[in-house]
Backbone as a chain_set.jsonl record, in Angstrom:
{"seq": "MANFLINTAGSTIEGTTDADLVEFITGGSAATVKGKDGADVLKATAGYGLQGITFFGNTGADVVSATDADVIDSNIQLGQGNDSAVLGGGDFNSSTIKASSATTPS", "coords": {"N": [[23.133, -10.595, -13.792], [21.973, -7.409, -12.691], [22.505, -4.261, -11.451], [20.555, -1.541, -10.221], [20.43, 1.774, -9.47], [18.216, 4.019, -8.295], [17.36, 7.284, -8.667], [15.757, 9.067, -9.779], [12.609, 10.561, -10.279], [9.71, 8.964, -11.608], [10.854, 6.9, -13.163], [11.208, 4.102, -15.397], [12.061, 0.747, -15.035], [13.416, -2.031, -16.571], [14.155, -5.121, -15.771], [16.571, -7.856, -15.669], [16.842, -11.41, -16.696], [18.163, -12.496, -14.782], [19.223, -12.435, -11.257], [18.386, -9.344, -9.878], [19.508, -6.216, -8.406], [17.644, -3.525, -7.131], [17.881, -0.402, -6.065], [16.545, 2.238, -4.216], [17.012, 5.638, -3.856], [17.257, 9.012, -2.752], [14.821, 10.985, -4.41], [13.806, 9.039, -5.998], [11.126, 8.333, -6.578], [7.69, 7.273, -7.537], [8.144, 5.282, -9.527], [8.417, 2.496, -11.849], [9.046, -0.793, -11.738], [10.049, -3.66, -13.458], [10.788, -6.762, -12.726], [11.302, -9.254, -13.917], [12.554, -12.724, -14.35], [14.421, -14.497, -11.832], [16.073, -14.053, -8.596], [15.192, -11.227, -7.437], [16.039, -8.186, -5.801], [14.396, -5.522, -4.093], [15.241, -2.573, -2.769], [14.867, -0.092, -0.246], [16.574, 2.616, 0.674], [17.537, 3.626, 3.906], [15.608, 6.179, 5.445], [14.693, 7.201, 2.939], [12.759, 5.611, 1.506], [10.002, 3.975, -0.195], [8.016, 5.366, -2.429], [5.123, 5.72, -4.233], [5.675, 3.492, -5.777], [5.656, 0.992, -8.206], [6.128, -2.419, -8.347], [6.907, -5.301, -10.069], [7.736, -8.438, -9.404], [7.912, -10.985, -10.598], [8.863, -14.338, -11.405], [11.057, -16.224, -9.14], [13.028, -16.042, -6.079], [12.123, -13.395, -4.617], [13.035, -10.327, -2.938], [11.765, -7.755, -0.783], [12.997, -5.001, 0.737], [12.536, -2.706, 3.219], [13.576, -1.313, 5.68], [13.543, 0.95, 8.305], [12.415, 2.863, 6.659], [9.83, 4.467, 4.779], [6.908, 3.161, 3.269], [4.798, 4.12, 0.929], [1.867, 4.644, -0.87], [2.371, 2.552, -2.676], [2.593, -0.306, -4.887], [3.318, -3.56, -4.698], [4.176, -6.407, -6.171], [5.166, -9.38, -5.692], [5.303, -11.774, -7.082], [5.612, -15.316, -8.337], [7.214, -17.749, -6.321], [9.658, -18.183, -3.67], [9.227, -15.75, -1.837], [9.94, -12.817, -0.037], [9.153, -10.023, 2.298], [10.715, -7.508, 4.078], [9.964, -5.265, 6.385], [9.931, -2.414, 8.389], [10.248, -0.017, 11.045], [9.417, 2.309, 9.664], [6.643, 4.088, 8.095], [3.687, 2.461, 6.781], [1.591, 3.023, 4.419], [-1.408, 3.125, 2.524], [-0.69, 1.198, 0.576], [0.034, -1.905, -1.092], [1.072, -5.206, -0.784], [1.709, -8.132, -2.604], [2.005, -11.714, -2.793], [2.831, -14.322, -4.889], [1.589, -13.466, -7.202], [0.352, -12.455, -10.505], [2.394, -12.694, -13.436], [4.889, -10.431, -14.711], [3.495, -7.65, -16.407], [3.245, -6.868, -19.95]], "CA": [[22.633, -9.761, -12.725], [22.087, -6.023, -13.006], [22.375, -3.288, -10.332], [20.025, -0.28, -10.675], [20.405, 2.76, -8.473], [17.082, 4.789, -8.819], [17.358, 8.596, -8.057], [14.998, 10.013, -10.677], [11.21, 10.28, -10.222], [9.067, 8.62, -12.834], [11.721, 6.016, -14.012], [10.769, 2.662, -15.589], [13.218, -0.126, -14.966], [13.217, -3.336, -17.133], [15.246, -6.002, -15.154], [17.15, -8.873, -16.485], [16.327, -12.72, -16.246], [18.98, -12.984, -13.646], [18.918, -11.721, -10.013], [18.583, -7.968, -9.961], [19.332, -5.377, -7.32], [17.167, -2.323, -7.462], [17.862, 0.388, -4.786], [15.927, 3.434, -4.358], [17.707, 6.643, -2.962], [16.615, 10.288, -2.757], [14.308, 11.376, -5.727], [13.504, 7.762, -6.748], [9.692, 8.007, -6.344], [6.831, 7.165, -8.712], [8.824, 4.523, -10.5], [7.867, 1.214, -12.206], [10.161, -1.821, -11.832], [9.615, -4.934, -13.943], [11.904, -7.558, -12.373], [11.483, -10.542, -14.735], [12.897, -13.913, -13.544], [15.48, -14.26, -10.988], [15.785, -13.535, -7.239], [15.293, -9.762, -7.442], [15.912, -7.393, -4.433], [14.023, -4.184, -4.136], [15.745, -2.119, -1.528], [14.717, 1.251, 0.042], [17.665, 3.3, 1.565], [16.856, 4.251, 5.138], [15.319, 7.554, 5.358], [13.99, 7.663, 1.783], [11.579, 4.832, 1.471], [9.316, 3.659, -1.376], [6.874, 6.201, -2.521], [4.584, 5.62, -5.48], [6.482, 2.515, -6.564], [5.1, -0.192, -8.713], [7.152, -3.397, -8.531], [6.57, -6.614, -10.5], [8.901, -9.367, -9.218], [7.711, -12.131, -11.508], [9.414, -15.585, -10.698], [12.19, -16.212, -8.443], [12.882, -15.663, -4.667], [12.272, -11.939, -4.606], [12.973, -9.73, -1.542], [11.485, -6.204, -0.668], [13.531, -4.586, 2.002], [12.275, -1.301, 3.55], [13.715, -1.118, 6.958], [13.727, 2.295, 8.575], [12.046, 3.633, 5.514], [8.411, 4.46, 4.653], [6.287, 2.568, 2.004], [3.61, 4.922, 0.773], [1.163, 4.616, -2.157], [3.099, 1.568, -3.604], [2.017, -1.639, -5.362], [4.443, -4.444, -4.683], [3.654, -7.681, -6.57], [6.365, -10.218, -5.645], [5.2, -12.901, -8.062], [5.715, -16.631, -7.924], [8.551, -18.093, -5.813], [9.834, -18.13, -2.238], [9.476, -14.359, -1.683], [9.786, -12.267, 1.407], [9.107, -8.733, 2.552], [11.223, -7.075, 5.338], [9.603, -3.924, 6.683], [10.022, -2.102, 9.902], [10.805, 1.346, 11.401], [8.753, 3.358, 8.891], [5.198, 4.018, 7.933], [3.143, 1.679, 5.649], [0.372, 3.671, 4.193], [-1.986, 3.213, 1.137], [0.154, 0.376, -0.116], [-0.349, -3.223, -1.257], [2.058, -6.162, -1.157], [1.074, -9.395, -3.055], [2.895, -12.701, -3.175], [2.26, -15.313, -5.859], [0.672, -12.757, -8.194], [0.536, -12.717, -11.8], [3.767, -12.312, -14.007], [5.03, -8.93, -15.16], [2.814, -7.348, -17.691], [4.088, -6.464, -21.102]], "C": [[22.905, -8.404, -13.137], [21.801, -5.276, -11.627], [21.773, -2.033, -10.816], [19.939, 0.58, -9.334], [19.344, 3.909, -8.955], [17.136, 6.182, -8.011], [16.627, 9.562, -8.776], [13.502, 9.666, -10.591], [10.713, 9.87, -11.64], [9.911, 7.586, -13.739], [10.935, 4.753, -14.2], [11.922, 1.841, -15.859], [12.815, -1.502, -15.529], [14.405, -4.113, -16.615], [15.676, -7.01, -16.174], [16.388, -10.219, -16.068], [17.233, -13.188, -15.175], [18.487, -12.257, -12.348], [19.27, -10.255, -10.019], [18.61, -7.19, -8.675], [18.886, -3.957, -7.668], [17.107, -1.486, -6.175], [17.466, 1.77, -5.077], [16.654, 4.525, -3.355], [16.89, 7.995, -3.268], [16.09, 10.616, -4.228], [13.748, 10.124, -6.491], [12.017, 7.408, -6.638], [9.059, 7.787, -7.712], [7.516, 6.344, -9.778], [8.144, 3.179, -10.71], [9.032, 0.349, -12.444], [9.567, -3.108, -12.229], [10.852, -5.928, -13.775], [12.262, -8.729, -13.201], [11.85, -11.746, -13.887], [14.093, -13.63, -12.682], [15.08, -13.893, -9.586], [16.139, -12.16, -7.093], [15.248, -9.251, -6.028], [15.553, -6.013, -4.813], [14.346, -3.601, -2.872], [15.467, -0.549, -1.445], [15.898, 1.692, 1.0], [16.957, 3.903, 2.695], [16.671, 5.765, 5.007], [14.698, 8.049, 4.104], [12.719, 6.864, 1.412], [11.056, 4.608, -0.018], [7.985, 4.433, -1.526], [6.316, 6.225, -3.966], [5.203, 4.71, -6.425], [5.629, 1.48, -6.964], [6.154, -1.21, -9.063], [6.533, -4.722, -9.003], [7.783, -7.555, -10.418], [9.013, -10.586, -10.158], [8.262, -13.461, -10.815], [10.647, -15.417, -9.973], [11.999, -15.89, -6.927], [13.153, -14.247, -4.39], [12.23, -11.319, -3.03], [12.658, -8.299, -1.692], [12.037, -5.879, 0.632], [13.395, -3.061, 2.217], [12.364, -1.067, 5.006], [14.159, 0.383, 7.298], [13.426, 3.228, 7.403], [10.45, 3.385, 5.294], [8.091, 3.753, 3.231], [4.943, 3.181, 1.91], [3.179, 4.823, -0.708], [1.964, 3.688, -3.234], [2.321, 0.349, -3.835], [3.165, -2.483, -5.485], [3.864, -5.747, -4.974], [4.917, -8.567, -6.706], [6.439, -11.377, -6.701], [5.373, -14.322, -7.541], [7.135, -17.018, -7.442], [8.463, -17.873, -4.378], [10.189, -16.726, -1.833], [9.364, -13.878, -0.264], [9.885, -10.71, 1.307], [9.653, -8.373, 4.001], [10.893, -5.612, 5.538], [9.716, -3.677, 8.135], [10.636, -0.715, 10.085], [10.244, 2.458, 10.616], [7.257, 3.135, 8.794], [4.876, 3.205, 6.738], [1.844, 2.172, 5.47], [-0.087, 3.518, 2.69], [-1.187, 2.383, 0.171], [-0.359, -1.099, -0.119], [0.926, -4.11, -1.526], [1.397, -7.532, -1.402], [2.143, -10.392, -3.298], [2.117, -13.56, -4.135], [1.287, -14.694, -6.821], [1.014, -13.101, -9.526], [1.937, -12.212, -12.331], [3.647, -10.874, -14.499], [4.296, -8.811, -16.414], [3.691, -6.874, -18.734], [4.115, -4.948, -21.128]], "O": [[23.887, -8.142, -13.831], [20.958, -5.682, -10.827], [22.33, -1.423, -11.729], [19.454, 0.136, -8.293], [19.619, 4.635, -9.91], [16.965, 6.178, -6.792], [16.754, 10.761, -8.528], [13.167, 8.505, -10.827], [11.2, 10.336, -12.67], [9.652, 7.468, -14.937], [10.131, 4.352, -13.359], [12.71, 2.118, -16.764], [11.899, -2.104, -14.967], [15.545, -3.812, -16.969], [15.243, -7.034, -17.326], [15.468, -10.196, -15.251], [17.026, -14.299, -14.686], [17.469, -11.565, -12.365], [20.454, -9.952, -10.168], [17.755, -7.474, -7.836], [19.589, -3.24, -8.381], [16.347, -1.831, -5.27], [17.94, 2.411, -6.015], [16.833, 4.247, -2.169], [15.915, 7.959, -4.018], [16.873, 10.521, -5.173], [13.25, 10.289, -7.604], [11.699, 6.219, -6.609], [9.623, 8.011, -8.783], [7.442, 6.752, -10.937], [7.372, 2.746, -9.855], [9.917, 0.671, -13.237], [8.713, -3.655, -11.531], [11.792, -5.912, -14.57], [13.412, -9.169, -13.199], [11.451, -11.766, -12.723], [14.715, -12.576, -12.821], [13.946, -13.481, -9.342], [17.253, -11.849, -6.672], [14.54, -9.779, -5.17], [16.183, -5.37, -5.653], [13.793, -4.052, -1.869], [15.763, 0.197, -2.378], [16.091, 1.078, 2.049], [15.943, 4.586, 2.548], [17.533, 6.482, 4.5], [14.201, 9.174, 4.085], [11.71, 7.461, 1.036], [11.704, 5.066, -0.96], [6.998, 4.169, -0.84], [7.008, 6.724, -4.854], [5.307, 4.959, -7.626], [4.844, 1.027, -6.131], [6.987, -0.97, -9.937], [5.648, -5.218, -8.306], [8.709, -7.487, -11.226], [10.097, -11.1, -10.435], [8.052, -13.58, -9.608], [11.305, -14.405, -10.217], [10.899, -15.501, -6.537], [14.255, -13.881, -3.979], [11.525, -11.771, -2.127], [13.177, -7.639, -2.593], [11.581, -6.446, 1.625], [14.018, -2.253, 1.529], [11.369, -0.658, 5.604], [15.029, 0.949, 6.636], [14.098, 4.238, 7.196], [9.896, 2.322, 5.575], [8.855, 3.777, 2.267], [4.036, 2.85, 2.674], [3.988, 4.904, -1.633], [2.153, 4.018, -4.405], [1.453, -0.001, -3.035], [4.01, -2.196, -6.332], [3.1, -6.25, -4.15], [5.63, -8.501, -7.708], [7.509, -11.835, -7.102], [5.28, -14.504, -6.327], [8.128, -16.66, -8.075], [7.434, -17.455, -3.847], [11.348, -16.479, -1.502], [8.739, -14.514, 0.585], [10.551, -10.156, 0.433], [9.126, -8.864, 4.999], [11.514, -4.769, 4.891], [9.618, -4.567, 8.981], [11.49, -0.319, 9.292], [10.615, 3.591, 10.921], [6.695, 2.17, 9.312], [5.632, 3.199, 5.767], [0.958, 1.833, 6.255], [0.685, 3.735, 1.756], [-1.004, 2.804, -0.971], [-1.112, -1.48, 0.777], [1.738, -3.782, -2.392], [0.645, -8.036, -0.567], [3.137, -10.052, -3.939], [0.888, -13.519, -4.178], [0.293, -15.306, -7.211], [1.876, -13.951, -9.751], [2.561, -11.373, -11.682], [2.593, -10.259, -14.661], [4.379, -9.624, -17.335], [4.826, -6.491, -18.45], [4.753, -4.356, -21.998]]}, "num_chains": 1, "name": "protein.A"}
């Protein structure tokens, strides 16, 4: 398991084959996250949100959590597994969330 705290725009994160926690805080926009296998968690800190994020969850029970946070111009592909998305309290604009999508591209 790995924990990633994203605070730099334009980051590319390559996860592990275990359950990873990826948390976005201020400045963490326009990032690409490749989760690989495992039950990965993509979390937006309240007030900052997910903006311009591309997330490939791959296999595993992945969770996207963006409560009290905006999801804008993002592409969330949870992958295969018992996935869930918890959204609320923020805006959801120009974004896509897909479950059971293709695996992480190379």
